[in-house]
Each structure stands twice: as structure tokens, then as C-alpha cells.
A tleap script that builds the chain and sets N, CA, C and O, in Angstrom:
source leaprc.protein.ff14SB
mol = sequence {
  NMET THR ASP THR PRO PRO ASP ARG LEU SER
  ILE ASN PRO ARG SER PRO PHE PHE ASP GLN
  PRO THR LEU GLU ARG GLY ILE GLY ILE ARG
  PHE LYS GLY ALA GLU ARG THR ASP VAL GLU
  GLU TYR SER ILE SER GLU GLY TRP VAL ARG
  VAL GLY LEU GLY LYS LYS VAL ASP ARG LYS
  GLY GLN PRO LEU THR ILE LYS LEU ALA GLY
  PRO VAL GLU ALA TYR PHE GLN ASN PRO PRO
  ALA ASP ALA VAL ASP GLY ASP ASP ALA ALA
  GLU GLY GLY SER ASP CASP
}
set mol.1.N position { -27.365 1.436 -19.401 }
set mol.1.CA position { -26.121 1.203 -18.602 }
set mol.1.C position { -25.758 0.023 -18.908 }
set mol.1.O position { -26.588 -0.840 -19.194 }
set mol.2.N position { -24.402 -0.208 -18.896 }
set mol.2.CA position { -23.693 -1.377 -18.659 }
set mol.2.C position { -22.987 -1.507 -17.345 }
set mol.2.O position { -22.398 -0.591 -16.771 }
set mol.3.N position { -23.125 -2.897 -16.877 }
set mol.3.CA position { -22.723 -3.193 -15.452 }
set mol.3.C position { -21.159 -3.402 -15.150 }
set mol.3.O position { -20.799 -4.021 -14.149 }
set mol.4.N position { -20.313 -2.893 -16.002 }
set mol.4.CA position { -18.916 -2.638 -15.920 }
set mol.4.C position { -18.709 -1.508 -15.812 }
set mol.4.O position { -19.302 -0.612 -16.414 }
set mol.5.N position { -17.633 -1.363 -14.845 }
set mol.5.CA position { -17.238 0.200 -14.576 }
set mol.5.C position { -16.321 0.520 -15.947 }
set mol.5.O position { -15.973 -0.326 -16.771 }
set mol.6.N position { -16.043 1.833 -15.978 }
set mol.6.CA position { -15.013 2.290 -17.017 }
set mol.6.C position { -13.674 1.460 -17.192 }
set mol.6.O position { -13.400 0.681 -16.279 }
set mol.7.N position { -12.922 1.538 -18.135 }
set mol.7.CA position { -11.556 1.165 -18.244 }
set mol.7.C position { -10.655 2.149 -17.707 }
set mol.7.O position { -9.469 1.866 -17.536 }
set mol.8.N position { -11.195 3.461 -17.383 }
set mol.8.CA position { -10.273 4.409 -16.630 }
set mol.8.C position { -10.981 5.362 -16.452 }
set mol.8.O position { -11.831 5.770 -17.244 }
set mol.9.N position { -10.635 5.956 -15.091 }
set mol.9.CA position { -11.569 6.583 -14.365 }
set mol.9.C position { -10.662 7.286 -13.365 }
set mol.9.O position { -9.748 6.656 -12.834 }
set mol.10.N position { -10.943 8.922 -13.013 }
set mol.10.CA position { -10.591 9.465 -12.285 }
set mol.10.C position { -11.150 10.133 -11.332 }
set mol.10.O position { -12.316 10.489 -11.502 }
set mol.11.N position { -10.480 10.460 -10.127 }
set mol.11.CA position { -11.495 11.367 -9.407 }
set mol.11.C position { -11.512 12.732 -9.223 }
set mol.11.O position { -12.271 13.402 -8.523 }
set mol.12.N position { -10.368 13.157 -10.099 }
set mol.12.CA position { -10.118 14.588 -10.595 }
set mol.12.C position { -10.706 15.111 -11.150 }
set mol.12.O position { -10.784 14.591 -12.263 }
set mol.13.N position { -11.416 16.183 -11.043 }
set mol.13.CA position { -12.669 17.041 -12.092 }
set mol.13.C position { -11.876 17.758 -13.118 }
set mol.13.O position { -12.545 18.491 -13.846 }
set mol.14.N position { -10.503 17.710 -13.357 }
set mol.14.CA position { -9.480 18.327 -13.995 }
set mol.14.C position { -9.374 17.397 -14.810 }
set mol.14.O position { -9.377 17.826 -15.963 }
set mol.15.N position { -9.253 16.001 -14.714 }
set mol.15.CA position { -8.971 14.930 -15.782 }
set mol.15.C position { -9.813 14.992 -16.710 }
set mol.15.O position { -10.743 15.757 -16.452 }
set mol.16.N position { -9.880 14.309 -18.053 }
set mol.16.CA position { -10.343 14.321 -19.263 }
set mol.16.C position { -11.013 12.330 -18.645 }
set mol.16.O position { -11.317 11.600 -19.588 }
set mol.17.N position { -11.098 11.971 -17.802 }
set mol.17.CA position { -11.480 10.549 -17.344 }
set mol.17.C position { -12.274 10.832 -15.964 }
set mol.17.O position { -12.428 10.009 -15.062 }
set mol.18.N position { -12.761 12.203 -15.985 }
set mol.18.CA position { -13.554 12.189 -14.852 }
set mol.18.C position { -14.885 12.019 -15.301 }
set mol.18.O position { -15.278 12.413 -16.399 }
set mol.19.N position { -15.922 11.151 -14.056 }
set mol.19.CA position { -17.159 10.969 -14.530 }
set mol.19.C position { -17.878 10.995 -13.366 }
set mol.19.O position { -17.974 10.042 -12.593 }
set mol.20.N position { -18.512 12.341 -13.192 }
set mol.20.CA position { -19.254 12.169 -11.652 }
set mol.20.C position { -20.455 10.798 -11.604 }
set mol.20.O position { -20.261 9.962 -10.722 }
set mol.21.N position { -21.649 10.597 -12.534 }
set mol.21.CA position { -22.024 9.463 -11.931 }
set mol.21.C position { -21.768 8.303 -11.784 }
set mol.21.O position { -22.339 7.522 -11.022 }
set mol.22.N position { -20.608 8.017 -12.727 }
set mol.22.CA position { -20.128 6.846 -12.477 }
set mol.22.C position { -19.627 6.794 -10.685 }
set mol.22.O position { -19.907 5.949 -9.835 }
set mol.23.N position { -18.775 8.090 -10.571 }
set mol.23.CA position { -18.649 8.001 -9.314 }
set mol.23.C position { -19.462 7.911 -7.747 }
set mol.23.O position { -19.249 7.309 -6.694 }
set mol.24.N position { -20.510 8.880 -8.259 }
set mol.24.CA position { -21.797 8.771 -7.539 }
set mol.24.C position { -22.218 7.123 -7.199 }
set mol.24.O position { -22.457 6.763 -6.047 }
set mol.25.N position { -22.263 6.324 -8.204 }
set mol.25.CA position { -22.468 4.677 -8.309 }
set mol.25.C position { -21.486 4.207 -7.415 }
set mol.25.O position { -21.895 3.188 -6.858 }
set mol.26.N position { -20.562 4.476 -7.117 }
set mol.26.CA position { -19.622 3.978 -6.170 }
set mol.26.C position { -18.554 2.961 -6.935 }
set mol.26.O position { -19.099 2.005 -7.488 }
set mol.27.N position { -17.462 3.017 -7.016 }
set mol.27.CA position { -16.036 1.846 -7.712 }
set mol.27.C position { -15.404 1.578 -6.727 }
set mol.27.O position { -14.866 2.450 -6.045 }
set mol.28.N position { -15.343 0.287 -6.455 }
set mol.28.CA position { -14.723 -0.603 -5.777 }
set mol.28.C position { -13.001 -1.118 -6.735 }
set mol.28.O position { -12.807 -1.673 -7.816 }
set mol.29.N position { -12.293 -0.714 -5.927 }
set mol.29.CA position { -10.829 -1.171 -6.802 }
set mol.29.C position { -10.254 -2.341 -5.886 }
set mol.29.O position { -10.095 -2.344 -4.665 }
set mol.30.N position { -9.989 -3.329 -6.822 }
set mol.30.CA position { -9.089 -4.320 -6.053 }
set mol.30.C position { -7.487 -4.339 -6.632 }
set mol.30.O position { -7.391 -4.832 -7.756 }
set mol.31.N position { -6.592 -4.006 -6.197 }
set mol.31.CA position { -5.314 -4.057 -6.716 }
set mol.31.C position { -3.905 -4.865 -6.438 }
set mol.31.O position { -2.997 -4.418 -5.737 }
set mol.32.N position { -3.890 -6.139 -7.115 }
set mol.32.CA position { -3.105 -7.309 -6.600 }
set mol.32.C position { -3.691 -8.046 -5.700 }
set mol.32.O position { -3.106 -8.799 -4.921 }
set mol.33.N position { -5.029 -7.840 -5.774 }
set mol.33.CA position { -5.831 -9.160 -4.768 }
set mol.33.C position { -6.103 -8.421 -3.574 }
set mol.33.O position { -6.613 -9.109 -2.690 }
set mol.34.N position { -5.913 -7.237 -3.297 }
set mol.34.CA position { -6.250 -6.446 -1.861 }
set mol.34.C position { -7.279 -5.289 -2.462 }
set mol.34.O position { -7.439 -5.005 -3.649 }
set mol.35.N position { -7.756 -4.860 -1.617 }
set mol.35.CA position { -8.629 -3.672 -1.508 }
set mol.35.C position { -8.172 -2.636 -1.477 }
set mol.35.O position { -7.503 -2.386 -0.474 }
set mol.36.N position { -8.291 -1.696 -2.397 }
set mol.36.CA position { -7.647 -0.389 -2.088 }
set mol.36.C position { -8.762 0.514 -2.301 }
set mol.36.O position { -9.670 0.491 -3.132 }
set mol.37.N position { -8.427 1.477 -1.164 }
set mol.37.CA position { -9.604 3.001 -0.986 }
set mol.37.C position { -9.085 4.114 -0.916 }
set mol.37.O position { -9.788 5.072 -0.594 }
set mol.38.N position { -7.758 4.276 -1.190 }
set mol.38.CA position { -7.193 5.298 -1.842 }
set mol.38.C position { -6.816 5.594 -3.215 }
set mol.38.O position { -6.104 6.587 -3.361 }
set mol.39.N position { -7.169 4.893 -4.319 }
set mol.39.CA position { -7.083 4.910 -5.191 }
set mol.39.C position { -7.645 6.656 -5.951 }
set mol.39.O position { -8.799 7.071 -5.844 }
set mol.40.N position { -6.452 7.459 -6.711 }
set mol.40.CA position { -7.047 8.362 -7.151 }
set mol.40.C position { -7.493 8.176 -8.671 }
set mol.40.O position { -8.400 8.897 -9.087 }
set mol.41.N position { -6.909 7.259 -9.505 }
set mol.41.CA position { -6.885 7.301 -10.756 }
set mol.41.C position { -6.677 5.922 -11.289 }
set mol.41.O position { -5.568 5.419 -11.106 }
set mol.42.N position { -7.583 5.247 -11.918 }
set mol.42.CA position { -7.053 3.768 -12.365 }
set mol.42.C position { -7.469 3.331 -13.840 }
set mol.42.O position { -8.537 3.641 -14.369 }
set mol.43.N position { -6.408 2.520 -14.454 }
set mol.43.CA position { -6.559 2.072 -15.781 }
set mol.43.C position { -6.404 0.438 -15.351 }
set mol.43.O position { -5.555 -0.045 -14.602 }
set mol.44.N position { -7.760 -0.422 -16.239 }
set mol.44.CA position { -7.747 -1.916 -16.150 }
set mol.44.C position { -6.585 -2.268 -17.389 }
set mol.44.O position { -5.617 -3.012 -17.234 }
set mol.45.N position { -6.873 -1.679 -18.403 }
set mol.45.CA position { -6.322 -2.255 -19.681 }
set mol.45.C position { -4.738 -2.362 -19.598 }
set mol.45.O position { -4.076 -3.318 -20.001 }
set mol.46.N position { -4.029 -0.673 -18.727 }
set mol.46.CA position { -2.654 -0.343 -18.981 }
set mol.46.C position { -2.035 -0.724 -17.555 }
set mol.46.O position { -0.953 -0.323 -17.129 }
set mol.47.N position { -3.125 -1.763 -16.754 }
set mol.47.CA position { -2.588 -2.524 -15.385 }
set mol.47.C position { -1.701 -1.418 -14.165 }
set mol.47.O position { -0.561 -1.537 -13.716 }
set mol.48.N position { -2.602 -0.511 -13.929 }
set mol.48.CA position { -1.781 0.674 -12.907 }
set mol.48.C position { -3.121 1.206 -12.227 }
set mol.48.O position { -4.306 1.218 -12.557 }
set mol.49.N position { -2.067 1.832 -10.639 }
set mol.49.CA position { -3.354 2.875 -10.314 }
set mol.49.C position { -2.673 3.833 -9.577 }
set mol.49.O position { -1.886 3.473 -8.701 }
set mol.50.N position { -2.850 4.877 -9.788 }
set mol.50.CA position { -2.448 6.144 -9.002 }
set mol.50.C position { -3.035 6.578 -7.883 }
set mol.50.O position { -4.162 7.070 -7.920 }
set mol.51.N position { -2.274 6.434 -6.642 }
set mol.51.CA position { -2.301 6.911 -5.217 }
set mol.51.C position { -1.642 8.213 -4.495 }
set mol.51.O position { -0.437 8.465 -4.487 }
set mol.52.N position { -2.480 8.846 -4.001 }
set mol.52.CA position { -1.477 10.044 -3.115 }
set mol.52.C position { -0.697 9.611 -2.164 }
set mol.52.O position { -0.752 8.620 -1.435 }
set mol.53.N position { 0.122 10.577 -2.274 }
set mol.53.CA position { 1.551 9.986 -1.169 }
set mol.53.C position { 1.016 11.062 0.301 }
set mol.53.O position { 1.682 12.044 0.627 }
set mol.54.N position { 0.151 10.781 0.799 }
set mol.54.CA position { -0.066 11.610 2.330 }
set mol.54.C position { -0.608 12.832 1.647 }
set mol.54.O position { -1.324 12.863 0.646 }
set mol.55.N position { -0.175 13.771 2.311 }
set mol.55.CA position { -0.619 15.518 2.230 }
set mol.55.C position { 0.118 16.118 1.319 }
set mol.55.O position { -0.086 17.284 0.981 }
set mol.56.N position { 1.198 15.259 0.752 }
set mol.56.CA position { 1.940 16.318 0.147 }
set mol.56.C position { 1.019 16.942 -1.172 }
set mol.56.O position { -0.044 16.375 -1.422 }
set mol.57.N position { 1.377 17.933 -1.879 }
set mol.57.CA position { 0.672 18.454 -2.727 }
set mol.57.C position { 2.155 19.351 -3.682 }
set mol.57.O position { 3.196 19.863 -3.271 }
set mol.58.N position { 1.549 19.182 -5.090 }
set mol.58.CA position { 2.901 20.189 -5.731 }
set mol.58.C position { 2.298 21.737 -5.507 }
set mol.58.O position { 1.512 22.163 -4.661 }
set mol.59.N position { 2.893 22.309 -6.459 }
set mol.59.CA position { 2.838 23.749 -6.187 }
set mol.59.C position { 1.703 24.573 -6.348 }
set mol.59.O position { 1.353 25.640 -5.845 }
set mol.60.N position { 1.123 23.649 -7.341 }
set mol.60.CA position { -0.380 24.246 -7.693 }
set mol.60.C position { -1.300 23.620 -6.668 }
set mol.60.O position { -2.453 23.444 -7.061 }
set mol.61.N position { -1.136 23.406 -5.954 }
set mol.61.CA position { -1.534 22.592 -4.765 }
set mol.61.C position { -2.929 21.383 -4.672 }
set mol.61.O position { -3.936 21.230 -3.980 }
set mol.62.N position { -2.093 20.535 -6.093 }
set mol.62.CA position { -2.841 19.415 -6.455 }
set mol.62.C position { -1.915 18.422 -5.572 }
set mol.62.O position { -0.791 18.503 -5.078 }
set mol.63.N position { -3.116 17.276 -5.623 }
set mol.63.CA position { -1.985 16.409 -4.027 }
set mol.63.C position { -0.757 15.313 -5.501 }
set mol.63.O position { -1.032 14.960 -6.648 }
set mol.64.N position { 0.366 15.156 -4.757 }
set mol.64.CA position { 1.399 14.467 -5.070 }
set mol.64.C position { 0.651 12.960 -5.347 }
set mol.64.O position { -0.169 12.469 -4.571 }
set mol.65.N position { 1.043 12.421 -6.431 }
set mol.65.CA position { 0.313 10.774 -6.594 }
set mol.65.C position { 1.689 9.812 -7.144 }
set mol.65.O position { 2.694 10.389 -7.561 }
set mol.66.N position { 1.627 8.624 -7.104 }
set mol.66.CA position { 2.389 7.895 -7.565 }
set mol.66.C position { 1.642 6.682 -8.210 }
set mol.66.O position { 0.725 6.034 -7.708 }
set mol.67.N position { 2.279 6.503 -9.531 }
set mol.67.CA position { 1.585 5.117 -10.367 }
set mol.67.C position { 2.349 3.867 -10.034 }
set mol.67.O position { 3.559 3.673 -10.154 }
set mol.68.N position { 1.467 3.102 -9.617 }
set mol.68.CA position { 1.480 1.350 -9.207 }
set mol.68.C position { 0.986 0.613 -10.081 }
set mol.68.O position { -0.223 0.524 -10.292 }
set mol.69.N position { 2.200 -0.227 -10.913 }
set mol.69.CA position { 1.759 -0.997 -11.490 }
set mol.69.C position { 1.640 -2.641 -11.177 }
set mol.69.O position { 2.409 -3.233 -10.419 }
set mol.70.N position { 0.392 -3.343 -11.997 }
set mol.70.CA position { 0.215 -4.365 -11.455 }
set mol.70.C position { -1.529 -4.850 -12.124 }
set mol.70.O position { -2.205 -4.168 -12.894 }
set mol.71.N position { -1.886 -6.154 -11.555 }
set mol.71.CA position { -3.363 -6.290 -12.239 }
set mol.71.C position { -4.213 -5.623 -11.234 }
set mol.71.O position { -3.947 -5.648 -10.033 }
set mol.72.N position { -5.616 -4.804 -11.924 }
set mol.72.CA position { -6.444 -4.092 -11.652 }
set mol.72.C position { -7.528 -4.737 -11.615 }
set mol.72.O position { -7.723 -5.322 -12.680 }
set mol.73.N position { -8.627 -4.950 -10.573 }
set mol.73.CA position { -9.874 -5.145 -10.984 }
set mol.73.C position { -10.976 -3.853 -10.388 }
set mol.73.O position { -10.752 -3.120 -9.426 }
set mol.74.N position { -11.872 -3.846 -11.039 }
set mol.74.CA position { -12.844 -2.464 -10.783 }
set mol.74.C position { -14.336 -3.244 -10.863 }
set mol.74.O position { -14.619 -4.092 -11.710 }
set mol.75.N position { -15.156 -2.804 -9.877 }
set mol.75.CA position { -16.348 -3.153 -9.825 }
set mol.75.C position { -17.120 -2.105 -9.195 }
set mol.75.O position { -16.725 -1.287 -8.364 }
set mol.76.N position { -18.615 -2.273 -9.846 }
set mol.76.CA position { -19.772 -1.101 -8.928 }
set mol.76.C position { -19.470 -1.665 -7.375 }
set mol.76.O position { -18.772 -2.647 -7.122 }
set mol.77.N position { -20.125 -0.858 -6.443 }
set mol.77.CA position { -20.303 -0.944 -5.152 }
set mol.77.C position { -21.868 -1.004 -5.060 }
set mol.77.O position { -22.320 -1.539 -4.047 }
set mol.78.N position { -22.709 -0.544 -5.946 }
set mol.78.CA position { -23.721 -0.099 -5.584 }
set mol.78.C position { -24.700 -0.738 -7.323 }
set mol.78.O position { -24.056 -0.945 -8.351 }
set mol.79.N position { -25.932 -0.894 -7.267 }
set mol.79.CA position { -26.614 -1.206 -8.093 }
set mol.79.C position { -26.903 -0.047 -9.119 }
set mol.79.O position { -26.751 1.057 -8.595 }
set mol.80.N position { -27.299 -0.002 -10.510 }
set mol.80.CA position { -27.866 1.163 -11.077 }
set mol.80.C position { -28.764 1.726 -10.372 }
set mol.80.O position { -29.565 1.023 -9.756 }
set mol.81.N position { -28.814 2.973 -10.318 }
set mol.81.CA position { -29.942 3.714 -9.764 }
set mol.81.C position { -31.772 3.333 -10.555 }
set mol.81.O position { -32.896 3.410 -10.059 }
set mol.82.N position { -31.417 3.040 -11.556 }
set mol.82.CA position { -32.723 2.721 -12.788 }
set mol.82.C position { -33.194 1.113 -12.149 }
set mol.82.O position { -34.336 0.654 -12.114 }
set mol.83.N position { -32.215 0.614 -11.787 }
set mol.83.CA position { -32.639 -0.820 -11.350 }
set mol.83.C position { -33.341 -1.309 -10.103 }
set mol.83.O position { -34.084 -2.271 -9.910 }
set mol.84.N position { -32.767 -0.123 -9.129 }
set mol.84.CA position { -33.037 0.033 -7.687 }
set mol.84.C position { -34.422 0.097 -7.533 }
set mol.84.O position { -35.129 -0.611 -6.817 }
set mol.85.N position { -34.922 1.521 -8.683 }
set mol.85.CA position { -35.981 1.855 -8.962 }
set mol.85.C position { -37.007 0.710 -9.583 }
set mol.85.O position { -37.994 0.487 -8.882 }
set mol.86.N position { -36.893 -0.029 -10.797 }
set mol.86.CA position { -37.617 -1.335 -11.198 }
set mol.86.C position { -37.817 -2.477 -9.901 }
set mol.86.O position { -38.816 -3.195 -9.859 }
set mol.87.N position { -36.919 -2.528 -9.039 }
set mol.87.CA position { -36.852 -3.821 -8.382 }
set mol.87.C position { -38.231 -3.110 -7.129 }
set mol.87.O position { -39.233 -3.714 -6.746 }
set mol.88.N position { -37.968 -2.260 -6.904 }
set mol.88.CA position { -38.901 -1.555 -5.824 }
set mol.88.C position { -40.762 -1.498 -6.688 }
set mol.88.O position { -41.828 -1.827 -6.169 }
set mol.89.N position { -40.506 -0.954 -8.112 }
set mol.89.CA position { -42.018 -1.362 -8.352 }
set mol.89.C position { -42.268 -2.573 -8.450 }
set mol.89.O position { -43.418 -2.852 -8.109 }
set mol.90.N position { -41.485 -3.635 -8.869 }
set mol.90.CA position { -41.757 -5.190 -9.179 }
set mol.90.C position { -42.329 -5.500 -8.200 }
set mol.90.O position { -43.443 -6.009 -8.326 }
set mol.91.N position { -41.676 -5.267 -6.681 }
set mol.91.CA position { -41.938 -5.707 -5.535 }
set mol.91.C position { -43.484 -5.156 -4.881 }
set mol.91.O position { -44.349 -5.885 -4.395 }
set mol.92.N position { -43.529 -3.816 -5.013 }
set mol.92.CA position { -45.173 -3.380 -4.556 }
set mol.92.C position { -45.756 -3.961 -5.186 }
set mol.92.O position { -46.712 -4.347 -4.513 }
set mol.93.N position { -45.866 -4.578 -6.836 }
set mol.93.CA position { -46.808 -4.861 -7.535 }
set mol.93.C position { -47.372 -6.251 -7.078 }
set mol.93.O position { -48.548 -6.614 -7.053 }
set mol.94.N position { -46.159 -6.987 -6.696 }
set mol.94.CA position { -46.353 -8.823 -6.415 }
set mol.94.C position { -47.029 -8.669 -5.137 }
set mol.94.O position { -47.768 -9.642 -4.991 }
set mol.95.N position { -47.119 -7.671 -3.894 }
set mol.95.CA position { -48.103 -7.853 -2.649 }
set mol.95.C position { -49.215 -7.786 -2.989 }
set mol.95.O position { -50.048 -8.313 -2.251 }
set mol.96.N position { -49.545 -7.298 -3.895 }
set mol.96.CA position { -51.317 -7.091 -4.204 }
set mol.96.C position { -51.953 -8.451 -4.641 }
set mol.96.O position { -53.155 -8.517 -4.898 }
savepdb mol mol.pdb
quit
């Protein structure tokens, strides 16, 4: 697994860009230099994020969103699960 987040990712399970294992690892978004925690979808190459408009929903019950354009940086908040297991094994072996 690479240590770079995907170019495009969505938290909506209906989206073709939804990826549960990646979301479980944790994705941080920096948009226009500021941390954003309300991002529903992003695209690094196209330079946009999609954020919700409060509690407003459409007629199908999906949250209304707005697309904001600007520089997007995505990063993983947690290390990969296999790297964490490997570090623990290496530390345990060096103590003996």
C-alpha cells in the first residue's frame, strides 16, 4: 500500500469514489492552507472539495453540498495497519 492518499475520495457509500479501508485509516484535508473537517468529497488533481450545507437535505434525503475550488492537500492521519504491526514486532524483538 502506498503512503499517499487517493486523488479523489468520497465519504458517501453510493459514490464510485468511496473506499472504506482508506477512510478507516483517516484522511486529513488541508484546503487553501486551512484544516477542514467537514469535507464530504475531494479531488486533488481537479482542485476542489465538496462540503455539506448544514442540515439541509435534498428530496431523496441526501445532504446538500457545495463545491469549493482551490488548492487541496490530503494526508493520512494514521500509519498503515501493517506498518504498526511490524513496528511492534521489531520493538519486542530488540528488548530480548
